[in-house]
C-alpha positions in Angstrom: 0.0 0.0 0.0 1.3 3.4 -1.0 -0.1 6.4 0.9 -0.3 9.1 -1.7 -0.1 12.8 -0.8 -1.9 12.2 2.6 -0.6 9.8 5.2 -2.9 7.0 6.2 -2.9 7.0 10.0 -2.5 4.0 12.4 -2.2 1.4 9.6 0.3 -0.8 7.9 1.6 1.3 5.0 4.6 0.4 2.8 5.4 3.8 1.5 4.3 7.4 1.9 4.9 9.9 -1.0 4.1 13.5 -0.7 5.5 17.0 -0.7 7.4 17.9 2.5 4.7 19.5 4.6 7.3 20.1 7.4 9.2 22.3 5.0 6.1 24.0 3.7 5.0 25.2 7.2 8.4 26.6 7.8 8.6 28.2 4.3 5.3 30.0 4.9 6.2 31.4 8.3 9.8 32.2 7.5 8.9 34.2 4.4 6.4 36.3 6.4 8.6 37.0 9.4 11.5 37.9 7.2 9.4 40.6 5.7 7.6 41.5 8.9 9.6 40.5 12.1 7.2 42.5 14.3 3.4 42.9 14.4 0.1 41.3 14.8 -0.3 37.9 13.1 -3.4 35.8 12.2 -2.9 32.1 11.8 -5.5 30.2 9.7 -4.8 26.5 9.8 -6.6 23.8 7.9 -9.1 21.1 8.9 -8.7 20.0 12.6 -9.0 16.3 11.5 -6.4 16.5 8.8 -2.9 15.3 9.9 -1.4 17.5 7.2 -3.0 20.6 8.6 -1.5 19.9 12.0 2.0 19.4 10.6 1.8 22.7 8.8 0.5 24.5 11.9 3.1 23.0 14.2 6.0 23.9 11.9 4.7 27.5 11.5 4.5 27.9 15.2 8.0 26.6 15.7 9.2 29.4 13.4 7.0 32.1 15.1 7.8 31.0 18.7 11.0 33.0 19.2 9.3 36.1 17.9 6.3 35.6 20.1 8.5 35.0 23.2 10.4 38.2 22.5 7.1 40.1 22.2 7.8 41.1 18.6 4.9 39.1 17.2 1.5 38.9 18.7 -1.0 36.2 17.6 -4.4 37.9 17.4 -6.2 34.9 15.8 -5.3 31.2 15.6 -8.0 28.9 14.3 -8.3 25.5 12.6 -10.7 25.7 9.7 -13.5 23.2 9.1 -12.8 21.3 5.9 -10.3 24.0 4.8 -13.3 26.0 3.7 -12.7 29.6 2.3 -16.0 30.7 3.8 -14.8 29.6 7.3 -11.5 31.3 6.8 -13.4 34.5 5.9 -15.3 34.3 9.2 -12.0 33.7 11.2 -10.5 36.7 9.4 -13.4 39.0 10.2 -13.2 38.0 13.8 -9.4 38.8 13.9 -9.9 42.1 12.2 -12.6 43.0 14.7 -10.5 41.8 17.7 -7.5 43.9 16.6 -9.4 46.9 15.3 -7.8 46.2 11.9 -4.3 46.3 13.2 -2.9 43.2 11.3 0.5 42.8 9.8 0.3 39.3 8.4 -2.0 36.4 7.8 -0.4 32.9 7.9 -2.9 30.9 5.8 -2.0 27.3 5.3 -3.5 27.1 1.8 -4.7 29.2 -1.1 -8.4 28.5 -0.7 -8.4 29.9 2.9 -6.1 32.7 1.8 -8.9 33.7 -0.7 -11.4 33.9 2.2 -9.0 35.9 4.3 -8.2 38.3 1.4 -12.0 38.9 0.8 -12.3 39.8 4.5 -9.3 42.2 4.1 -10.9 43.7 1.0 -14.1 44.3 2.9 -12.1 46.5 5.4 -9.8 48.1 2.7 -6.8 46.2 4.0 -6.1 44.0 1.0 -2.6 44.7 -0.3 -1.6 46.2 3.0 -1.3 42.9 4.9 1.0 40.0 4.1 -0.8 36.8 3.2 0.7 33.3 2.7 -0.8 30.3 0.9 -0.2 26.9 -0.7 -1.2 25.2 -3.9 -0.5 27.9 -6.5 -4.2 28.0 -7.4 -5.0 30.3 -10.4 -7.0 32.8 -8.3 -4.1 33.1 -5.9 -1.4 33.5 -8.6 -3.6 36.4 -9.8 -3.6 37.7 -6.2 0.2 37.5 -6.2 0.5 39.5 -9.3 -1.9 42.2 -8.1 -0.3 42.4 -4.7 -3.0 41.1 -2.4 -1.2 37.8 -1.6 2.5 37.6 -0.7 3.5 34.0 -1.4 2.2 30.6 -2.2 3.7 27.2 -2.5 3.7 25.3 -5.8 3.9 21.5 -5.7 4.9 20.0 -9.0 2.3 17.2 -8.9 3.3 15.6 -12.2 6.6 14.7 -10.6 4.8 13.3 -7.5 2.5 11.1 -9.7 5.4 9.8 -11.8 7.4 9.0 -8.7 4.5 7.2 -7.1 4.0 5.0 -10.2 7.7 4.1 -10.4 7.6 3.1 -6.7 4.4 1.0 -7.2 6.2 -1.0 -9.9 9.3 -1.3 -7.6 7.1 -2.7 -4.8 5.2 -5.0 -7.1 8.6 -6.5 -8.1 9.3 -7.2 -4.4 12.0 -4.5 -4.3 12.4 -2.0 -1.5 11.2 1.6 -2.2 13.7 4.3 -2.8 12.7 6.2 0.4 15.0 8.7 2.0 13.0 9.5 5.1 10.5 8.0 7.6 7.3 9.4 9.0 5.4 8.1 12.1 1.7 7.3 11.3 0.8 6.4 14.8 1.4 2.7 14.3 4.7 2.4 12.5 7.6 4.4 11.0 6.6 4.5 7.3 9.3 4.8 4.6 8.7 8.2 3.0 9.6 10.2 -0.1 9.1 13.9 0.7 9.4 15.9 -2.4 10.6 19.5 -2.4 8.0 22.3 -2.6 8.6 25.5 -4.6 8.1 29.0 -3.1 6.2 31.3 -5.5 6.1 35.1 -5.3 5.1 37.9 -7.6 8.6 37.9 -9.0 9.0 34.3 -10.1 5.5 33.3 -11.5 6.9 32.9 -15.0 9.8 30.7 -14.0 7.8 28.4 -11.8 4.1 27.7 -12.4 4.0 29.1 -15.9 7.2 27.5 -17.1 5.8 24.1 -15.9 2.4 24.7 -17.6 0.7 24.4 -14.2 -0.9 27.8 -14.9 -0.9 29.8 -18.2 0.1 33.4 -18.6 -3.0 34.0 -20.7 -5.4 32.8 -17.9 -3.4 34.8 -15.2 -3.5 38.0 -17.3 -7.3 37.6 -17.9 -7.8 38.2 -14.2 -5.5 41.2 -14.1 -6.0 44.9 -15.0 -3.7 46.0 -17.9 -1.2 47.7 -15.7 -0.6 44.6 -13.6 -0.4 42.0 -16.4 2.7 39.9 -16.6 4.7 40.4 -19.8 
């Protein structure tokens, strides 16, 4: 059994293949604190019953902890989000804006869908583009947000490479060979051999050399969502 993209918990699994969520959580938090080492932060985590959401949140907090302990960063909202729903993230963001009287420096959103909800709440209070926002998945709407300046970063996962690698390992296992794993991950029952692929950080400045170059998003579709002065040449 190969556990693909999500780790099956408390079960006998031969191999886990995914992108390195530990690295992703750190990438999101590190990028924001490098830009804003002081201020009020809102943390919007994924579904409370998704192990991937917990990994991201735990790694984000490890990065933020020294800043929080020094008093440089204050967490004004920290919520897990039912089923990763943008509508739930929107509600969390509204509550954080209300609690802080709109004094927010950065939003640490674990994925792009929730970032979309958070950005909408920021738009409603004329804060979009003034607050740093992280994401993950390089969704089309969010790549457009990067280009227009309402989202700060996202994480692109080259899924074609993940699918190819999984197929190769399936053949290897079917032949009775050991998987080419370079890590292990605890699923609650056993240490599962793991292949953790490298995620790619995407900002406004490298859209063309990452998601567009790979054909994950097209320049035409991105530019359709942008005003003439923000279009990518």
